[in-house]
PDB file of N, CA, C and O in Angstrom:
ATOM      1  N   MET A   1     -41.441 -84.677   1.678  1.00  0.00           N
ATOM      2  CA  MET A   1     -40.812 -84.316   3.659  1.00  0.00           C
ATOM      3  C   MET A   1     -39.110 -84.464   3.322  1.00  0.00           C
ATOM      4  O   MET A   1     -38.409 -84.005   4.224  1.00  0.00           O
ATOM      5  N   ASN A   2     -38.290 -85.102   2.023  1.00  0.00           N
ATOM      6  CA  ASN A   2     -37.279 -84.856   1.996  1.00  0.00           C
ATOM      7  C   ASN A   2     -37.064 -83.127   2.613  1.00  0.00           C
ATOM      8  O   ASN A   2     -36.673 -82.624   3.667  1.00  0.00           O
ATOM      9  N   GLY A   3     -37.598 -82.589   1.207  1.00  0.00           N
ATOM     10  CA  GLY A   3     -37.062 -81.437   1.463  1.00  0.00           C
ATOM     11  C   GLY A   3     -37.857 -80.378   2.052  1.00  0.00           C
ATOM     12  O   GLY A   3     -37.861 -79.277   1.501  1.00  0.00           O
ATOM     13  N   LYS A   4     -38.663 -80.617   3.312  1.00  0.00           N
ATOM     14  CA  LYS A   4     -38.594 -79.953   4.476  1.00  0.00           C
ATOM     15  C   LYS A   4     -37.543 -79.990   4.921  1.00  0.00           C
ATOM     16  O   LYS A   4     -36.946 -78.921   5.049  1.00  0.00           O
ATOM     17  N   GLY A   5     -36.789 -81.452   5.403  1.00  0.00           N
ATOM     18  CA  GLY A   5     -36.399 -81.939   6.150  1.00  0.00           C
ATOM     19  C   GLY A   5     -34.298 -81.191   5.748  1.00  0.00           C
ATOM     20  O   GLY A   5     -33.125 -81.420   6.042  1.00  0.00           O
ATOM     21  N   SER A   6     -34.797 -80.660   5.275  1.00  0.00           N
ATOM     22  CA  SER A   6     -33.066 -80.057   3.911  1.00  0.00           C
ATOM     23  C   SER A   6     -32.961 -79.108   3.909  1.00  0.00           C
ATOM     24  O   SER A   6     -31.797 -78.710   3.940  1.00  0.00           O
ATOM     25  N   ASN A   7     -33.989 -78.150   3.875  1.00  0.00           N
ATOM     26  CA  ASN A   7     -34.299 -76.732   4.140  1.00  0.00           C
ATOM     27  C   ASN A   7     -34.668 -76.687   5.024  1.00  0.00           C
ATOM     28  O   ASN A   7     -35.224 -75.589   5.020  1.00  0.00           O
ATOM     29  N   ALA A   8     -34.899 -77.350   6.478  1.00  0.00           N
ATOM     30  CA  ALA A   8     -35.314 -76.846   7.607  1.00  0.00           C
ATOM     31  C   ALA A   8     -33.697 -77.236   7.963  1.00  0.00           C
ATOM     32  O   ALA A   8     -33.288 -76.155   8.386  1.00  0.00           O
ATOM     33  N   GLU A   9     -32.638 -78.108   8.022  1.00  0.00           N
ATOM     34  CA  GLU A   9     -31.049 -78.435   8.710  1.00  0.00           C
ATOM     35  C   GLU A   9     -30.676 -77.375   8.122  1.00  0.00           C
ATOM     36  O   GLU A   9     -30.393 -76.413   8.836  1.00  0.00           O
ATOM     37  N   PHE A  10     -30.530 -77.203   6.096  1.00  0.00           N
ATOM     38  CA  PHE A  10     -30.280 -75.847   5.706  1.00  0.00           C
ATOM     39  C   PHE A  10     -29.742 -73.909   5.967  1.00  0.00           C
ATOM     40  O   PHE A  10     -28.893 -73.092   5.611  1.00  0.00           O
ATOM     41  N   LEU A  11     -31.610 -74.136   7.285  1.00  0.00           N
ATOM     42  CA  LEU A  11     -32.015 -72.841   7.984  1.00  0.00           C
ATOM     43  C   LEU A  11     -30.986 -72.501   9.248  1.00  0.00           C
ATOM     44  O   LEU A  11     -30.393 -71.549   9.757  1.00  0.00           O
ATOM     45  N   LYS A  12     -31.211 -74.143   9.429  1.00  0.00           N
ATOM     46  CA  LYS A  12     -30.254 -74.300  11.214  1.00  0.00           C
ATOM     47  C   LYS A  12     -29.228 -74.176  10.779  1.00  0.00           C
ATOM     48  O   LYS A  12     -28.568 -73.784  11.741  1.00  0.00           O
ATOM     49  N   GLU A  13     -28.620 -74.236   9.989  1.00  0.00           N
ATOM     50  CA  GLU A  13     -26.588 -74.582   9.668  1.00  0.00           C
ATOM     51  C   GLU A  13     -26.717 -73.015   9.446  1.00  0.00           C
ATOM     52  O   GLU A  13     -26.023 -72.340  10.206  1.00  0.00           O
ATOM     53  N   TYR A  14     -27.476 -72.348   8.549  1.00  0.00           N
ATOM     54  CA  TYR A  14     -26.793 -70.339   7.720  1.00  0.00           C
ATOM     55  C   TYR A  14     -27.482 -70.367   9.390  1.00  0.00           C
ATOM     56  O   TYR A  14     -26.520 -70.858   9.982  1.00  0.00           O
ATOM     57  N   GLN A  15     -28.589 -70.128  10.505  1.00  0.00           N
ATOM     58  CA  GLN A  15     -28.457 -69.661  11.655  1.00  0.00           C
ATOM     59  C   GLN A  15     -27.802 -68.931  12.255  1.00  0.00           C
ATOM     60  O   GLN A  15     -27.694 -67.752  12.590  1.00  0.00           O
ATOM     61  N   LYS A  16     -26.934 -70.825  12.414  1.00  0.00           N
ATOM     62  CA  LYS A  16     -25.910 -70.989  12.755  1.00  0.00           C
ATOM     63  C   LYS A  16     -24.795 -70.113  13.024  1.00  0.00           C
ATOM     64  O   LYS A  16     -24.590 -69.379  13.991  1.00  0.00           O
ATOM     65  N   ARG A  17     -24.033 -70.355  11.859  1.00  0.00           N
ATOM     66  CA  ARG A  17     -22.887 -70.002  11.030  1.00  0.00           C
ATOM     67  C   ARG A  17     -23.244 -68.180  11.356  1.00  0.00           C
ATOM     68  O   ARG A  17     -22.414 -67.559  12.020  1.00  0.00           O
ATOM     69  N   PHE A  18     -24.503 -67.452  10.838  1.00  0.00           N
ATOM     70  CA  PHE A  18     -24.896 -65.765  10.714  1.00  0.00           C
ATOM     71  C   PHE A  18     -24.330 -65.819  11.994  1.00  0.00           C
ATOM     72  O   PHE A  18     -23.183 -65.469  12.272  1.00  0.00           O
ATOM     73  N   GLU A  19     -25.574 -66.484  13.134  1.00  0.00           N
ATOM     74  CA  GLU A  19     -25.358 -65.909  15.055  1.00  0.00           C
ATOM     75  C   GLU A  19     -23.251 -66.044  14.706  1.00  0.00           C
ATOM     76  O   GLU A  19     -22.671 -65.003  14.398  1.00  0.00           O
ATOM     77  N   LYS A  20     -22.631 -67.059  14.794  1.00  0.00           N
ATOM     78  CA  LYS A  20     -21.170 -67.520  14.704  1.00  0.00           C
ATOM     79  C   LYS A  20     -19.930 -66.334  14.344  1.00  0.00           C
ATOM     80  O   LYS A  20     -18.801 -66.281  14.834  1.00  0.00           O
ATOM     81  N   LYS A  21     -20.576 -65.385  13.283  1.00  0.00           N
ATOM     82  CA  LYS A  21     -20.317 -64.401  12.422  1.00  0.00           C
ATOM     83  C   LYS A  21     -21.078 -63.613  13.004  1.00  0.00           C
ATOM     84  O   LYS A  21     -20.514 -63.132  12.022  1.00  0.00           O
ATOM     85  N   LEU A  22     -21.518 -63.193  13.359  1.00  0.00           N
ATOM     86  CA  LEU A  22     -22.407 -61.640  14.905  1.00  0.00           C
ATOM     87  C   LEU A  22     -21.511 -61.710  15.896  1.00  0.00           C
ATOM     88  O   LEU A  22     -21.113 -60.671  16.424  1.00  0.00           O
ATOM     89  N   CYS A  23     -21.141 -62.726  16.225  1.00  0.00           N
ATOM     90  CA  CYS A  23     -21.018 -62.576  18.050  1.00  0.00           C
ATOM     91  C   CYS A  23     -19.108 -62.099  17.315  1.00  0.00           C
ATOM     92  O   CYS A  23     -18.712 -60.933  17.321  1.00  0.00           O
ATOM     93  N   GLU A  24     -18.242 -63.281  16.775  1.00  0.00           N
ATOM     94  CA  GLU A  24     -17.407 -62.563  16.113  1.00  0.00           C
ATOM     95  C   GLU A  24     -17.004 -61.352  15.717  1.00  0.00           C
ATOM     96  O   GLU A  24     -15.860 -60.901  15.661  1.00  0.00           O
ATOM     97  N   ASN A  25     -17.765 -60.985  15.517  1.00  0.00           N
ATOM     98  CA  ASN A  25     -18.193 -58.976  14.577  1.00  0.00           C
ATOM     99  C   ASN A  25     -18.695 -58.410  15.947  1.00  0.00           C
ATOM    100  O   ASN A  25     -18.404 -57.214  15.984  1.00  0.00           O
ATOM    101  N   GLU A  26     -18.995 -58.595  16.480  1.00  0.00           N
ATOM    102  CA  GLU A  26     -18.558 -58.038  17.814  1.00  0.00           C
ATOM    103  C   GLU A  26     -18.399 -58.250  19.474  1.00  0.00           C
ATOM    104  O   GLU A  26     -18.968 -57.803  20.470  1.00  0.00           O
ATOM    105  N   ILE A  27     -17.344 -59.151  19.213  1.00  0.00           N
ATOM    106  CA  ILE A  27     -15.705 -59.146  20.300  1.00  0.00           C
ATOM    107  C   ILE A  27     -15.238 -57.914  19.623  1.00  0.00           C
ATOM    108  O   ILE A  27     -15.342 -56.826  20.190  1.00  0.00           O
ATOM    109  N   THR A  28     -14.410 -58.103  17.693  1.00  0.00           N
ATOM    110  CA  THR A  28     -14.051 -57.458  17.057  1.00  0.00           C
ATOM    111  C   THR A  28     -14.226 -55.789  17.467  1.00  0.00           C
ATOM    112  O   THR A  28     -13.203 -55.105  17.479  1.00  0.00           O
ATOM    113  N   VAL A  29     -15.444 -55.210  17.776  1.00  0.00           N
ATOM    114  CA  VAL A  29     -16.008 -54.072  18.074  1.00  0.00           C
ATOM    115  C   VAL A  29     -15.615 -53.984  19.714  1.00  0.00           C
ATOM    116  O   VAL A  29     -14.755 -53.182  20.078  1.00  0.00           O
ATOM    117  N   VAL A  30     -16.184 -54.709  20.510  1.00  0.00           N
ATOM    118  CA  VAL A  30     -15.406 -54.552  21.914  1.00  0.00           C
ATOM    119  C   VAL A  30     -14.185 -54.788  22.203  1.00  0.00           C
ATOM    120  O   VAL A  30     -13.649 -54.565  23.289  1.00  0.00           O
ATOM    121  N   LYS A  31     -13.574 -55.362  21.014  1.00  0.00           N
ATOM    122  CA  LYS A  31     -11.573 -55.159  21.393  1.00  0.00           C
ATOM    123  C   LYS A  31     -11.078 -53.614  21.396  1.00  0.00           C
ATOM    124  O   LYS A  31     -10.546 -52.924  22.267  1.00  0.00           O
ATOM    125  N   TYR A  32     -11.570 -53.299  19.732  1.00  0.00           N
ATOM    126  CA  TYR A  32     -11.257 -52.191  19.547  1.00  0.00           C
ATOM    127  C   TYR A  32     -11.345 -51.039  20.618  1.00  0.00           C
ATOM    128  O   TYR A  32     -10.419 -50.281  20.905  1.00  0.00           O
ATOM    129  N   TRP A  33     -12.944 -51.027  21.305  1.00  0.00           N
ATOM    130  CA  TRP A  33     -12.890 -49.586  22.359  1.00  0.00           C
ATOM    131  C   TRP A  33     -12.407 -50.394  23.429  1.00  0.00           C
ATOM    132  O   TRP A  33     -12.544 -49.729  24.456  1.00  0.00           O
ATOM    133  N   LYS A  34     -11.974 -51.360  23.654  1.00  0.00           N
ATOM    134  CA  LYS A  34     -11.877 -51.498  25.656  1.00  0.00           C
ATOM    135  C   LYS A  34      -9.949 -51.028  24.693  1.00  0.00           C
ATOM    136  O   LYS A  34      -9.369 -50.279  25.479  1.00  0.00           O
ATOM    137  N   GLU A  35      -9.090 -51.259  23.483  1.00  0.00           N
ATOM    138  CA  GLU A  35      -8.769 -51.113  23.108  1.00  0.00           C
ATOM    139  C   GLU A  35      -8.054 -49.249  23.063  1.00  0.00           C
ATOM    140  O   GLU A  35      -6.887 -48.997  23.362  1.00  0.00           O
ATOM    141  N   ARG A  36      -9.236 -48.022  22.562  1.00  0.00           N
ATOM    142  CA  ARG A  36      -9.182 -46.959  22.712  1.00  0.00           C
ATOM    143  C   ARG A  36      -9.401 -46.706  24.344  1.00  0.00           C
ATOM    144  O   ARG A  36      -8.841 -45.705  24.791  1.00  0.00           O
ATOM    145  N   LEU A  37     -10.198 -47.561  25.308  1.00  0.00           N
ATOM    146  CA  LEU A  37     -10.191 -46.988  26.088  1.00  0.00           C
ATOM    147  C   LEU A  37      -8.448 -47.608  27.290  1.00  0.00           C
ATOM    148  O   LEU A  37      -8.132 -47.105  28.368  1.00  0.00           O
ATOM    149  N   ASP A  38      -8.219 -47.965  27.064  1.00  0.00           N
ATOM    150  CA  ASP A  38      -6.771 -48.978  27.724  1.00  0.00           C
ATOM    151  C   ASP A  38      -5.919 -46.991  27.726  1.00  0.00           C
ATOM    152  O   ASP A  38      -5.581 -46.098  28.502  1.00  0.00           O
ATOM    153  N   LYS A  39      -5.978 -47.323  26.285  1.00  0.00           N
ATOM    154  CA  LYS A  39      -5.064 -45.792  25.376  1.00  0.00           C
ATOM    155  C   LYS A  39      -5.438 -44.290  26.744  1.00  0.00           C
ATOM    156  O   LYS A  39      -4.425 -43.625  26.959  1.00  0.00           O
ATOM    157  N   LEU A  40      -6.539 -43.886  27.445  1.00  0.00           N
ATOM    158  CA  LEU A  40      -7.165 -43.076  28.103  1.00  0.00           C
ATOM    159  C   LEU A  40      -6.568 -43.500  29.003  1.00  0.00           C
ATOM    160  O   LEU A  40      -5.510 -42.888  29.151  1.00  0.00           O
ATOM    161  N   VAL A  41      -6.702 -44.168  29.611  1.00  0.00           N
ATOM    162  CA  VAL A  41      -6.271 -45.304  31.091  1.00  0.00           C
ATOM    163  C   VAL A  41      -4.831 -45.049  31.503  1.00  0.00           C
ATOM    164  O   VAL A  41      -4.687 -44.694  32.673  1.00  0.00           O
ATOM    165  N   ALA A  42      -3.561 -45.185  30.634  1.00  0.00           N
ATOM    166  CA  ALA A  42      -2.576 -44.818  30.781  1.00  0.00           C
ATOM    167  C   ALA A  42      -2.002 -44.206  30.139  1.00  0.00           C
ATOM    168  O   ALA A  42      -0.891 -44.585  29.769  1.00  0.00           O
ATOM    169  N   MET A  43      -2.646 -42.735  29.657  1.00  0.00           N
ATOM    170  CA  MET A  43      -2.200 -41.533  29.661  1.00  0.00           C
ATOM    171  C   MET A  43      -1.637 -40.741  30.331  1.00  0.00           C
ATOM    172  O   MET A  43      -2.619 -40.012  30.472  1.00  0.00           O
ATOM    173  N   LYS A  44      -0.757 -40.168  30.966  1.00  0.00           N
ATOM    174  CA  LYS A  44      -0.322 -39.335  32.111  1.00  0.00           C
ATOM    175  C   LYS A  44      -1.155 -37.970  31.727  1.00  0.00           C
ATOM    176  O   LYS A  44      -0.297 -37.176  31.341  1.00  0.00           O
ATOM    177  N   PRO A  45      -2.306 -37.415  31.670  1.00  0.00           N
ATOM    178  CA  PRO A  45      -2.474 -36.477  31.243  1.00  0.00           C
ATOM    179  C   PRO A  45      -1.672 -34.889  32.455  1.00  0.00           C
ATOM    180  O   PRO A  45      -1.017 -35.152  33.464  1.00  0.00           O
ATOM    181  N   ASP A  46      -1.908 -33.674  32.076  1.00  0.00           N
ATOM    182  CA  ASP A  46      -1.666 -32.788  32.926  1.00  0.00           C
ATOM    183  C   ASP A  46      -2.697 -31.808  33.920  1.00  0.00           C
ATOM    184  O   ASP A  46      -2.415 -30.828  34.610  1.00  0.00           O
ATOM    185  N   GLY A  47      -3.792 -32.393  33.723  1.00  0.00           N
ATOM    186  CA  GLY A  47      -4.973 -32.106  34.505  1.00  0.00           C
ATOM    187  C   GLY A  47      -6.011 -32.664  34.277  1.00  0.00           C
ATOM    188  O   GLY A  47      -5.878 -33.490  33.374  1.00  0.00           O
ATOM    189  N   ILE A  48      -7.058 -32.597  34.700  1.00  0.00           N
ATOM    190  CA  ILE A  48      -8.311 -33.045  34.820  1.00  0.00           C
ATOM    191  C   ILE A  48      -9.107 -32.634  33.131  1.00  0.00           C
ATOM    192  O   ILE A  48      -9.820 -33.263  32.349  1.00  0.00           O
ATOM    193  N   GLY A  49      -8.647 -31.572  33.154  1.00  0.00           N
ATOM    194  CA  GLY A  49      -9.175 -30.567  31.594  1.00  0.00           C
ATOM    195  C   GLY A  49      -9.031 -31.736  30.450  1.00  0.00           C
ATOM    196  O   GLY A  49      -9.995 -32.249  29.881  1.00  0.00           O
ATOM    197  N   SER A  50      -7.321 -32.146  30.160  1.00  0.00           N
ATOM    198  CA  SER A  50      -7.176 -32.827  28.644  1.00  0.00           C
ATOM    199  C   SER A  50      -7.722 -34.583  29.602  1.00  0.00           C
ATOM    200  O   SER A  50      -8.324 -35.256  28.766  1.00  0.00           O
ATOM    201  N   LEU A  51      -7.666 -35.154  30.631  1.00  0.00           N
ATOM    202  CA  LEU A  51      -7.712 -36.054  30.015  1.00  0.00           C
ATOM    203  C   LEU A  51      -9.789 -36.255  29.835  1.00  0.00           C
ATOM    204  O   LEU A  51     -10.376 -37.229  29.365  1.00  0.00           O
ATOM    205  N   GLN A  52     -10.503 -34.779  30.478  1.00  0.00           N
ATOM    206  CA  GLN A  52     -11.797 -34.615  29.444  1.00  0.00           C
ATOM    207  C   GLN A  52     -12.367 -34.671  27.972  1.00  0.00           C
ATOM    208  O   GLN A  52     -13.176 -35.307  27.296  1.00  0.00           O
ATOM    209  N   LEU A  53     -11.495 -33.660  27.882  1.00  0.00           N
ATOM    210  CA  LEU A  53     -10.856 -33.701  26.460  1.00  0.00           C
ATOM    211  C   LEU A  53     -10.390 -34.673  25.644  1.00  0.00           C
ATOM    212  O   LEU A  53     -10.389 -34.457  24.432  1.00  0.00           O
ATOM    213  N   GLU A  54     -10.023 -35.624  26.037  1.00  0.00           N
ATOM    214  CA  GLU A  54      -9.522 -37.520  25.464  1.00  0.00           C
ATOM    215  C   GLU A  54     -11.007 -37.970  25.641  1.00  0.00           C
ATOM    216  O   GLU A  54     -11.642 -38.791  24.980  1.00  0.00           O
ATOM    217  N   MET A  55     -11.360 -37.271  26.632  1.00  0.00           N
ATOM    218  CA  MET A  55     -12.637 -38.913  26.777  1.00  0.00           C
ATOM    219  C   MET A  55     -14.024 -38.234  25.850  1.00  0.00           C
ATOM    220  O   MET A  55     -14.686 -38.904  25.057  1.00  0.00           O
ATOM    221  N   LYS A  56     -14.251 -36.865  26.143  1.00  0.00           N
ATOM    222  CA  LYS A  56     -14.981 -36.467  24.640  1.00  0.00           C
ATOM    223  C   LYS A  56     -14.719 -36.329  23.578  1.00  0.00           C
ATOM    224  O   LYS A  56     -15.609 -36.292  22.728  1.00  0.00           O
ATOM    225  N   LYS A  57     -13.876 -36.249  23.372  1.00  0.00           N
ATOM    226  CA  LYS A  57     -13.352 -37.163  21.954  1.00  0.00           C
ATOM    227  C   LYS A  57     -12.729 -38.465  21.550  1.00  0.00           C
ATOM    228  O   LYS A  57     -12.013 -38.801  20.606  1.00  0.00           O
ATOM    229  N   LEU A  58     -13.398 -39.273  22.900  1.00  0.00           N
ATOM    230  CA  LEU A  58     -13.239 -41.143  22.396  1.00  0.00           C
ATOM    231  C   LEU A  58     -15.165 -41.477  22.176  1.00  0.00           C
ATOM    232  O   LEU A  58     -15.532 -42.368  21.409  1.00  0.00           O
ATOM    233  N   SER A  59     -16.372 -40.462  23.112  1.00  0.00           N
ATOM    234  CA  SER A  59     -17.348 -40.487  23.194  1.00  0.00           C
ATOM    235  C   SER A  59     -17.956 -39.899  21.870  1.00  0.00           C
ATOM    236  O   SER A  59     -18.907 -40.489  21.358  1.00  0.00           O
ATOM    237  N   GLN A  60     -17.353 -38.553  21.189  1.00  0.00           N
ATOM    238  CA  GLN A  60     -17.365 -38.275  20.189  1.00  0.00           C
ATOM    239  C   GLN A  60     -17.330 -39.367  18.751  1.00  0.00           C
ATOM    240  O   GLN A  60     -18.106 -39.522  17.808  1.00  0.00           O
ATOM    241  N   MET A  61     -16.376 -39.827  19.035  1.00  0.00           N
ATOM    242  CA  MET A  61     -15.758 -41.155  17.790  1.00  0.00           C
ATOM    243  C   MET A  61     -16.991 -42.199  18.280  1.00  0.00           C
ATOM    244  O   MET A  61     -17.330 -43.141  17.565  1.00  0.00           O
ATOM    245  N   MET A  62     -17.408 -42.015  19.143  1.00  0.00           N
ATOM    246  CA  MET A  62     -18.327 -43.604  19.293  1.00  0.00           C
ATOM    247  C   MET A  62     -19.731 -43.310  18.911  1.00  0.00           C
ATOM    248  O   MET A  62     -20.520 -44.067  18.347  1.00  0.00           O
ATOM    249  N   ASN A  63     -19.933 -41.974  19.347  1.00  0.00           N
ATOM    250  CA  ASN A  63     -21.369 -41.751  18.128  1.00  0.00           C
ATOM    251  C   ASN A  63     -21.405 -41.442  17.183  1.00  0.00           C
ATOM    252  O   ASN A  63     -22.521 -41.326  16.677  1.00  0.00           O
ATOM    253  N   THR A  64     -20.556 -41.217  16.615  1.00  0.00           N
ATOM    254  CA  THR A  64     -19.825 -40.326  14.980  1.00  0.00           C
ATOM    255  C   THR A  64     -20.184 -41.583  14.698  1.00  0.00           C
ATOM    256  O   THR A  64     -21.254 -41.477  14.098  1.00  0.00           O
ATOM    257  N   ARG A  65     -19.798 -43.119  14.822  1.00  0.00           N
ATOM    258  CA  ARG A  65     -19.908 -44.663  14.673  1.00  0.00           C
ATOM    259  C   ARG A  65     -21.358 -45.260  15.049  1.00  0.00           C
ATOM    260  O   ARG A  65     -20.670 -46.277  15.142  1.00  0.00           O
ATOM    261  N   ILE A  66     -21.869 -45.408  15.168  1.00  0.00           N
ATOM    262  CA  ILE A  66     -23.153 -44.716  15.866  1.00  0.00           C
ATOM    263  C   ILE A  66     -24.270 -44.691  15.346  1.00  0.00           C
ATOM    264  O   ILE A  66     -25.292 -45.351  15.535  1.00  0.00           O
ATOM    265  N   GLU A  67     -23.859 -43.421  14.293  1.00  0.00           N
ATOM    266  CA  GLU A  67     -24.667 -42.745  13.826  1.00  0.00           C
ATOM    267  C   GLU A  67     -24.824 -43.781  12.146  1.00  0.00           C
ATOM    268  O   GLU A  67     -25.756 -44.105  11.410  1.00  0.00           O
ATOM    269  N   THR A  68     -23.099 -44.023  12.174  1.00  0.00           N
ATOM    270  CA  THR A  68     -22.561 -44.212  10.313  1.00  0.00           C
ATOM    271  C   THR A  68     -24.106 -45.540  11.092  1.00  0.00           C
ATOM    272  O   THR A  68     -25.266 -45.612  10.686  1.00  0.00           O
ATOM    273  N   LEU A  69     -23.639 -46.116  11.905  1.00  0.00           N
ATOM    274  CA  LEU A  69     -24.301 -47.620  11.983  1.00  0.00           C
ATOM    275  C   LEU A  69     -25.972 -47.559  11.266  1.00  0.00           C
ATOM    276  O   LEU A  69     -26.474 -48.104  10.283  1.00  0.00           O
ATOM    277  N   LYS A  70     -26.465 -46.653  12.265  1.00  0.00           N
ATOM    278  CA  LYS A  70     -27.183 -46.474  11.917  1.00  0.00           C
ATOM    279  C   LYS A  70     -28.420 -45.878  10.465  1.00  0.00           C
ATOM    280  O   LYS A  70     -29.639 -46.037  10.531  1.00  0.00           O
ATOM    281  N   LYS A  71     -27.965 -45.465   9.731  1.00  0.00           N
ATOM    282  CA  LYS A  71     -27.389 -45.081   8.219  1.00  0.00           C
ATOM    283  C   LYS A  71     -27.276 -46.120   7.345  1.00  0.00           C
ATOM    284  O   LYS A  71     -28.002 -46.217   6.356  1.00  0.00           O
ATOM    285  N   GLY A  72     -26.262 -47.057   7.683  1.00  0.00           N
ATOM    286  CA  GLY A  72     -26.258 -48.407   6.928  1.00  0.00           C
ATOM    287  C   GLY A  72     -26.957 -49.383   7.371  1.00  0.00           C
ATOM    288  O   GLY A  72     -26.959 -50.461   6.777  1.00  0.00           O
TER     289      GLY A  72
END
């Protein structure tokens, strides 16, 4: 009985640590993309065309990252 109880405690603690690490990673990722968007918002484009170009670059970066994550 003790073996099962300690296994359950171990699994509970491991899951807790895993979820905490997952949350920390998500915060890091969201902060990164927020910084990129903040740079985009702060820029003074010459016109709508240059703003669209920067938005497309950001979108392509995000797409590339998604594809990389899917492969790994």
